[in-house]
Backbone as XML, in Angstrom:
<?xml version="1.0"?>
<chain id="A" units="angstrom">
  <residue number="1" name="MET">
    <atom name="N" x="-9.251" y="5.582" z="-13.021"/>
    <atom name="CA" x="-8.365" y="5.107" z="-12.249"/>
    <atom name="C" x="-7.147" y="5.552" z="-12.643"/>
  </residue>
  <residue number="2" name="THR">
    <atom name="N" x="-6.094" y="5.374" z="-11.808"/>
    <atom name="CA" x="-4.910" y="6.148" z="-11.764"/>
    <atom name="C" x="-4.081" y="4.992" z="-12.621"/>
  </residue>
  <residue number="3" name="ASP">
    <atom name="N" x="-3.119" y="5.473" z="-13.539"/>
    <atom name="CA" x="-1.980" y="4.534" z="-14.263"/>
    <atom name="C" x="-0.895" y="4.115" z="-13.298"/>
  </residue>
  <residue number="4" name="THR">
    <atom name="N" x="-0.917" y="2.893" z="-12.940"/>
    <atom name="CA" x="0.406" y="2.597" z="-12.048"/>
    <atom name="C" x="1.296" y="2.087" z="-12.787"/>
  </residue>
  <residue number="5" name="SER">
    <atom name="N" x="1.238" y="2.076" z="-14.350"/>
    <atom name="CA" x="2.300" y="1.353" z="-15.025"/>
    <atom name="C" x="3.530" y="2.402" z="-14.973"/>
  </residue>
  <residue number="6" name="ARG">
    <atom name="N" x="3.576" y="3.659" z="-14.611"/>
    <atom name="CA" x="4.498" y="4.396" z="-14.599"/>
    <atom name="C" x="5.364" y="4.369" z="-13.246"/>
  </residue>
  <residue number="7" name="SER">
    <atom name="N" x="4.657" y="3.502" z="-12.421"/>
    <atom name="CA" x="5.638" y="3.419" z="-11.205"/>
    <atom name="C" x="5.125" y="1.872" z="-10.594"/>
  </residue>
  <residue number="8" name="PRO">
    <atom name="N" x="6.059" y="0.821" z="-10.610"/>
    <atom name="CA" x="5.717" y="-0.114" z="-10.439"/>
    <atom name="C" x="5.138" y="-0.597" z="-9.114"/>
  </residue>
  <residue number="9" name="PHE">
    <atom name="N" x="4.606" y="-1.531" z="-8.582"/>
    <atom name="CA" x="4.199" y="-2.068" z="-7.427"/>
    <atom name="C" x="5.450" y="-2.484" z="-6.788"/>
  </residue>
  <residue number="10" name="ARG">
    <atom name="N" x="5.739" y="-2.157" z="-5.289"/>
    <atom name="CA" x="6.657" y="-2.677" z="-4.572"/>
    <atom name="C" x="5.968" y="-3.557" z="-3.568"/>
  </residue>
  <residue number="11" name="ILE">
    <atom name="N" x="6.835" y="-4.551" z="-3.425"/>
    <atom name="CA" x="6.468" y="-5.640" z="-2.071"/>
    <atom name="C" x="7.256" y="-5.298" z="-0.903"/>
  </residue>
  <residue number="12" name="SER">
    <atom name="N" x="7.076" y="-5.481" z="0.299"/>
    <atom name="CA" x="8.173" y="-5.512" z="1.541"/>
    <atom name="C" x="9.040" y="-6.508" z="1.449"/>
  </residue>
  <residue number="13" name="SER">
    <atom name="N" x="10.149" y="-6.105" z="1.633"/>
    <atom name="CA" x="11.226" y="-7.187" z="1.745"/>
    <atom name="C" x="11.104" y="-8.230" z="2.927"/>
  </residue>
  <residue number="14" name="TYR">
    <atom name="N" x="10.338" y="-7.781" z="3.700"/>
    <atom name="CA" x="10.008" y="-8.892" z="4.849"/>
    <atom name="C" x="8.854" y="-9.720" z="4.403"/>
  </residue>
  <residue number="15" name="SER">
    <atom name="N" x="8.260" y="-9.694" z="3.246"/>
    <atom name="CA" x="7.138" y="-10.751" z="2.841"/>
    <atom name="C" x="7.961" y="-12.108" z="2.513"/>
  </residue>
  <residue number="16" name="ALA">
    <atom name="N" x="7.579" y="-12.911" z="3.293"/>
    <atom name="CA" x="8.210" y="-14.380" z="3.046"/>
    <atom name="C" x="7.229" y="-15.370" z="2.278"/>
  </residue>
  <residue number="17" name="ASN">
    <atom name="N" x="6.037" y="-15.101" z="2.624"/>
    <atom name="CA" x="5.075" y="-16.217" z="2.047"/>
    <atom name="C" x="3.944" y="-15.470" z="0.613"/>
  </residue>
  <residue number="18" name="GLY">
    <atom name="N" x="4.456" y="-14.247" z="0.362"/>
    <atom name="CA" x="3.656" y="-13.752" z="-0.769"/>
    <atom name="C" x="2.329" y="-13.383" z="-0.429"/>
  </residue>
  <residue number="19" name="ASN">
    <atom name="N" x="2.040" y="-13.473" z="0.478"/>
    <atom name="CA" x="0.833" y="-13.247" z="1.233"/>
    <atom name="C" x="0.711" y="-11.620" z="1.727"/>
  </residue>
  <residue number="20" name="CYS">
    <atom name="N" x="1.040" y="-10.810" z="1.043"/>
    <atom name="CA" x="1.003" y="-9.266" z="1.635"/>
    <atom name="C" x="0.587" y="-8.388" z="0.806"/>
  </residue>
  <residue number="21" name="VAL">
    <atom name="N" x="0.759" y="-7.173" z="1.120"/>
    <atom name="CA" x="0.229" y="-6.138" z="0.122"/>
    <atom name="C" x="1.524" y="-5.466" z="-0.700"/>
  </residue>
  <residue number="22" name="GLU">
    <atom name="N" x="1.118" y="-4.847" z="-1.845"/>
    <atom name="CA" x="1.904" y="-4.162" z="-2.728"/>
    <atom name="C" x="1.483" y="-2.718" z="-2.711"/>
  </residue>
  <residue number="23" name="VAL">
    <atom name="N" x="2.425" y="-1.717" z="-2.892"/>
    <atom name="CA" x="2.168" y="-0.444" z="-3.050"/>
    <atom name="C" x="2.827" y="0.205" z="-4.125"/>
  </residue>
  <residue number="24" name="SER">
    <atom name="N" x="2.159" y="1.197" z="-4.902"/>
    <atom name="CA" x="2.649" y="1.858" z="-5.936"/>
    <atom name="C" x="2.601" y="3.284" z="-5.522"/>
  </residue>
  <residue number="25" name="LEU">
    <atom name="N" x="3.744" y="4.111" z="-5.380"/>
    <atom name="CA" x="3.707" y="5.332" z="-5.331"/>
    <atom name="C" x="3.997" y="6.179" z="-6.565"/>
  </residue>
  <residue number="26" name="GLY">
    <atom name="N" x="3.316" y="7.431" z="-6.622"/>
    <atom name="CA" x="3.805" y="8.111" z="-8.007"/>
    <atom name="C" x="3.179" y="7.974" z="-9.051"/>
  </residue>
  <residue number="27" name="GLY">
    <atom name="N" x="2.230" y="6.920" z="-9.352"/>
    <atom name="CA" x="1.611" y="6.481" z="-10.520"/>
    <atom name="C" x="0.704" y="7.540" z="-11.127"/>
  </residue>
  <residue number="28" name="GLY">
    <atom name="N" x="0.779" y="8.921" z="-10.648"/>
    <atom name="CA" x="-0.026" y="9.736" z="-11.405"/>
    <atom name="C" x="-1.041" y="10.082" z="-10.477"/>
  </residue>
  <residue number="29" name="ASP">
    <atom name="N" x="-1.617" y="11.279" z="-10.744"/>
    <atom name="CA" x="-2.795" y="11.700" z="-10.012"/>
    <atom name="C" x="-2.645" y="11.850" z="-8.543"/>
  </residue>
  <residue number="30" name="ASP">
    <atom name="N" x="-1.461" y="11.933" z="-8.082"/>
    <atom name="CA" x="-1.105" y="12.156" z="-6.662"/>
    <atom name="C" x="-1.819" y="11.177" z="-6.036"/>
  </residue>
  <residue number="31" name="LEU">
    <atom name="N" x="-1.894" y="9.802" z="-6.300"/>
    <atom name="CA" x="-2.417" y="8.752" z="-5.591"/>
    <atom name="C" x="-1.741" y="7.691" z="-5.316"/>
  </residue>
  <residue number="32" name="VAL">
    <atom name="N" x="-1.875" y="6.984" z="-4.061"/>
    <atom name="CA" x="-1.123" y="5.766" z="-3.726"/>
    <atom name="C" x="-1.737" y="4.756" z="-4.095"/>
  </residue>
  <residue number="33" name="ALA">
    <atom name="N" x="-1.549" y="3.630" z="-4.794"/>
    <atom name="CA" x="-2.287" y="2.570" z="-5.127"/>
    <atom name="C" x="-1.868" y="1.289" z="-4.119"/>
  </residue>
  <residue number="34" name="VAL">
    <atom name="N" x="-2.782" y="0.583" z="-3.684"/>
    <atom name="CA" x="-2.470" y="-0.568" z="-2.776"/>
    <atom name="C" x="-3.345" y="-1.771" z="-3.091"/>
  </residue>
  <residue number="35" name="ARG">
    <atom name="N" x="-2.655" y="-3.186" z="-3.199"/>
    <atom name="CA" x="-3.256" y="-4.075" z="-3.586"/>
    <atom name="C" x="-2.641" y="-5.557" z="-2.909"/>
  </residue>
  <residue number="36" name="HIS">
    <atom name="N" x="-3.509" y="-6.398" z="-3.155"/>
    <atom name="CA" x="-3.018" y="-7.923" z="-2.512"/>
    <atom name="C" x="-1.843" y="-8.374" z="-3.471"/>
  </residue>
  <residue number="37" name="SER">
    <atom name="N" x="-0.875" y="-9.069" z="-2.896"/>
    <atom name="CA" x="0.157" y="-9.327" z="-3.659"/>
    <atom name="C" x="-0.308" y="-10.722" z="-4.655"/>
  </residue>
  <residue number="38" name="ARG">
    <atom name="N" x="-1.309" y="-11.525" z="-4.152"/>
    <atom name="CA" x="-1.638" y="-12.724" z="-4.945"/>
    <atom name="C" x="-2.969" y="-12.337" z="-5.771"/>
  </residue>
  <residue number="39" name="ARG">
    <atom name="N" x="-3.124" y="-11.011" z="-5.587"/>
    <atom name="CA" x="-4.663" y="-10.772" z="-6.404"/>
    <atom name="C" x="-4.300" y="-9.714" z="-7.167"/>
  </residue>
  <residue number="40" name="THR">
    <atom name="N" x="-3.307" y="-9.758" z="-8.023"/>
    <atom name="CA" x="-2.836" y="-8.530" z="-8.601"/>
    <atom name="C" x="-3.643" y="-8.086" z="-9.927"/>
  </residue>
  <residue number="41" name="ASP">
    <atom name="N" x="-4.680" y="-8.956" z="-10.406"/>
    <atom name="CA" x="-5.494" y="-8.578" z="-11.454"/>
    <atom name="C" x="-6.758" y="-7.713" z="-10.866"/>
  </residue>
  <residue number="42" name="ASP">
    <atom name="N" x="-6.845" y="-7.762" z="-9.663"/>
    <atom name="CA" x="-8.102" y="-6.949" z="-8.997"/>
    <atom name="C" x="-7.727" y="-5.326" z="-9.055"/>
  </residue>
  <residue number="43" name="PRO">
    <atom name="N" x="-8.669" y="-4.493" z="-8.949"/>
    <atom name="CA" x="-8.205" y="-3.123" z="-8.890"/>
    <atom name="C" x="-7.877" y="-2.949" z="-7.482"/>
  </residue>
  <residue number="44" name="PRO">
    <atom name="N" x="-6.896" y="-1.890" z="-7.528"/>
    <atom name="CA" x="-6.176" y="-1.569" z="-6.382"/>
    <atom name="C" x="-6.913" y="-0.548" z="-5.588"/>
  </residue>
  <residue number="45" name="LEU">
    <atom name="N" x="-6.776" y="-0.393" z="-4.192"/>
    <atom name="CA" x="-7.395" y="0.605" z="-3.383"/>
    <atom name="C" x="-6.627" y="1.786" z="-3.554"/>
  </residue>
  <residue number="46" name="LEU">
    <atom name="N" x="-7.128" y="3.177" z="-3.715"/>
    <atom name="CA" x="-6.571" y="4.276" z="-4.118"/>
    <atom name="C" x="-6.580" y="5.093" z="-2.885"/>
  </residue>
  <residue number="47" name="PHE">
    <atom name="N" x="-5.565" y="5.851" z="-2.436"/>
    <atom name="CA" x="-5.679" y="6.811" z="-1.502"/>
    <atom name="C" x="-4.928" y="8.221" z="-1.878"/>
  </residue>
  <residue number="48" name="ASN">
    <atom name="N" x="-5.539" y="9.255" z="-1.680"/>
    <atom name="CA" x="-4.761" y="10.591" z="-1.939"/>
    <atom name="C" x="-3.552" y="10.678" z="-0.849"/>
  </residue>
  <residue number="49" name="GLY">
    <atom name="N" x="-2.738" y="11.556" z="-1.180"/>
    <atom name="CA" x="-1.563" y="11.975" z="-0.255"/>
    <atom name="C" x="-2.107" y="12.003" z="1.126"/>
  </residue>
  <residue number="50" name="ALA">
    <atom name="N" x="-3.020" y="12.815" z="1.373"/>
    <atom name="CA" x="-3.426" y="13.419" z="2.835"/>
    <atom name="C" x="-3.783" y="11.948" z="3.534"/>
  </residue>
  <residue number="51" name="GLU">
    <atom name="N" x="-4.587" y="11.104" z="2.983"/>
    <atom name="CA" x="-4.827" y="9.870" z="3.591"/>
    <atom name="C" x="-3.658" y="8.890" z="3.738"/>
  </residue>
  <residue number="52" name="TRP">
    <atom name="N" x="-2.853" y="8.814" z="2.696"/>
    <atom name="CA" x="-1.420" y="8.036" z="2.942"/>
    <atom name="C" x="-0.874" y="8.527" z="4.018"/>
  </residue>
  <residue number="53" name="ASP">
    <atom name="N" x="-0.250" y="9.967" z="4.076"/>
    <atom name="CA" x="0.475" y="10.295" z="5.189"/>
    <atom name="C" x="-0.325" y="10.162" z="6.445"/>
  </residue>
  <residue number="54" name="ALA">
    <atom name="N" x="-1.600" y="10.306" z="6.886"/>
    <atom name="CA" x="-2.264" y="9.820" z="7.776"/>
    <atom name="C" x="-2.155" y="8.304" z="8.335"/>
  </residue>
  <residue number="55" name="PHE">
    <atom name="N" x="-2.256" y="7.487" z="7.022"/>
    <atom name="CA" x="-2.067" y="5.966" z="7.544"/>
    <atom name="C" x="-0.413" y="5.794" z="8.002"/>
  </residue>
  <residue number="56" name="ILE">
    <atom name="N" x="0.381" y="6.475" z="7.450"/>
    <atom name="CA" x="1.952" y="6.177" z="7.728"/>
    <atom name="C" x="1.928" y="6.861" z="9.211"/>
  </residue>
  <residue number="57" name="ALA">
    <atom name="N" x="1.637" y="7.925" z="9.479"/>
    <atom name="CA" x="1.633" y="8.486" z="10.881"/>
    <atom name="C" x="0.898" y="7.645" z="11.923"/>
  </residue>
  <residue number="58" name="GLY">
    <atom name="N" x="-0.072" y="7.101" z="11.389"/>
    <atom name="CA" x="-0.804" y="5.955" z="12.741"/>
    <atom name="C" x="0.055" y="4.625" z="12.667"/>
  </residue>
  <residue number="59" name="VAL">
    <atom name="N" x="0.588" y="4.196" z="11.485"/>
    <atom name="CA" x="1.620" y="3.159" z="11.903"/>
    <atom name="C" x="2.699" y="3.587" z="12.609"/>
  </residue>
  <residue number="60" name="LYS">
    <atom name="N" x="3.571" y="4.512" z="12.531"/>
    <atom name="CA" x="4.701" y="4.902" z="13.441"/>
    <atom name="C" x="3.907" y="5.210" z="14.744"/>
  </residue>
  <residue number="61" name="ALA">
    <atom name="N" x="2.883" y="5.821" z="15.028"/>
    <atom name="CA" x="2.374" y="5.764" z="16.444"/>
    <atom name="C" x="1.945" y="4.656" z="17.150"/>
  </residue>
  <residue number="62" name="GLY">
    <atom name="N" x="1.831" y="3.612" z="16.319"/>
    <atom name="CA" x="1.475" y="2.303" z="17.058"/>
    <atom name="C" x="-0.112" y="2.186" z="17.056"/>
  </residue>
  <residue number="63" name="GLU">
    <atom name="N" x="-0.913" y="2.842" z="16.146"/>
    <atom name="CA" x="-2.096" y="2.797" z="16.308"/>
    <atom name="C" x="-2.725" y="1.465" z="15.784"/>
  </residue>
  <residue number="64" name="PHE">
    <atom name="N" x="-1.851" y="0.657" z="15.076"/>
    <atom name="CA" x="-2.314" y="-0.353" z="14.638"/>
    <atom name="C" x="-1.809" y="-1.809" z="15.043"/>
  </residue>
  <residue number="65" name="ASP">
    <atom name="N" x="-1.124" y="-1.631" z="16.386"/>
    <atom name="CA" x="-0.497" y="-2.860" z="16.854"/>
    <atom name="C" x="-1.314" y="-3.496" z="17.589"/>
  </residue>
  <residue number="66" name="ARG">
    <atom name="N" x="-1.103" y="-4.771" z="17.449"/>
    <atom name="CA" x="-2.103" y="-5.919" z="18.052"/>
    <atom name="C" x="-1.654" y="-5.874" z="19.518"/>
  </residue>
  <residue number="67" name="PRO">
    <atom name="N" x="-2.510" y="-5.886" z="20.404"/>
    <atom name="CA" x="-2.144" y="-6.320" z="21.777"/>
    <atom name="C" x="-1.452" y="-7.671" z="21.970"/>
  </residue>
  <residue number="68" name="LEU">
    <atom name="N" x="-0.509" y="-7.771" z="22.668"/>
    <atom name="CA" x="0.214" y="-9.017" z="22.890"/>
    <atom name="C" x="-0.739" y="-9.944" z="23.906"/>
  </residue>
  <residue number="69" name="GLY">
    <atom name="N" x="-0.596" y="-11.263" z="23.511"/>
    <atom name="CA" x="-1.082" y="-12.167" z="24.275"/>
    <atom name="C" x="-2.355" y="-13.001" z="24.025"/>
  </residue>
</chain>
């Protein structure tokens, strides 16, 4: 598992109720760690740089937008 202690988890400033995800970048091993903000003792999900870049590109392209209505 990657050592995330060198790069703390960050939560979005849009988080109002604490029911969000936290992300740790640059914790070593070129991995991005993602965890639930209320379950910080659970192991994080780990993504390599290419996987994270593809996720960010998908977000920017609207791939994960919910249909209105």
